[in-house]
C-alpha positions in Angstrom: 4.1 5.9 -4.2 0.5 4.7 -4.7 0.1 2.8 -7.9 3.7 2.5 -8.3 5.9 -0.6 -8.1 9.0 -0.7 -6.2 11.6 -3.1 -6.0 12.4 -5.3 -3.1 14.5 -3.8 -0.4 13.4 -0.3 -1.1 14.2 1.9 1.9 12.0 5.0 1.2 14.8 7.3 0.0 13.2 10.5 -0.9 14.3 14.0 -2.2 14.7 16.2 0.8 11.7 17.6 2.3 9.7 14.8 0.5 6.9 12.9 2.5 5.9 9.4 1.7 3.0 7.4 3.5 3.8 3.6 3.4 0.8 1.1 3.3 2.2 -2.5 3.1 0.5 -5.4 1.5 2.6 -8.5 2.2 1.6 -12.1 2.4 4.2 -12.6 5.2 2.9 -11.1 8.3 6.7 -11.0 9.6 7.7 -8.7 6.8 10.1 -6.0 7.8 8.1 -3.2 6.0 5.3 -3.6 8.6 7.7 -2.2 11.4 7.4 1.1 9.6 4.3 1.3 7.5 1.4 3.3 8.8 -1.0 0.6 7.8 -0.8 -2.7 6.5 -2.5 -6.0 5.2 -1.1 -9.5 5.2 -2.4 -10.6 2.0 -1.4 -10.9 -1.6 -1.4 -7.6 -3.5 -2.6 -9.2 -6.9 -5.8 -10.3 -4.9 -6.3 -7.5 -2.5 -5.9 -4.5 -4.8 -8.5 -5.2 -7.2 -11.3 -5.8 -4.4 -9.8 -2.5 -2.9 -10.2 -0.6 -6.1 -13.8 -2.1 -6.6 -14.8 -0.9 -3.3 -13.6 2.5 -3.8 -15.1 3.0 -7.1 -18.5 1.7 -5.6 -18.0 4.3 -2.7 -17.3 7.2 -5.3 -20.5 6.6 -7.2 -22.8 6.5 -4.1 -24.2 9.8 -2.9 -23.1 11.3 0.3 
């Protein structure tokens, strides 16, 4: 679901056999999604995601 917007209350319903990894970004640290997400950040996604994208782009350009 990376890069896709889901509606509030999404419960991870996938076709049989499909797998998803959930990374939660929510300003409410008590949000239920943190209970089943593999990783998470307590933040506003509109602020966090552009920063994360910039870091990943910079990492991609650096030699290994």
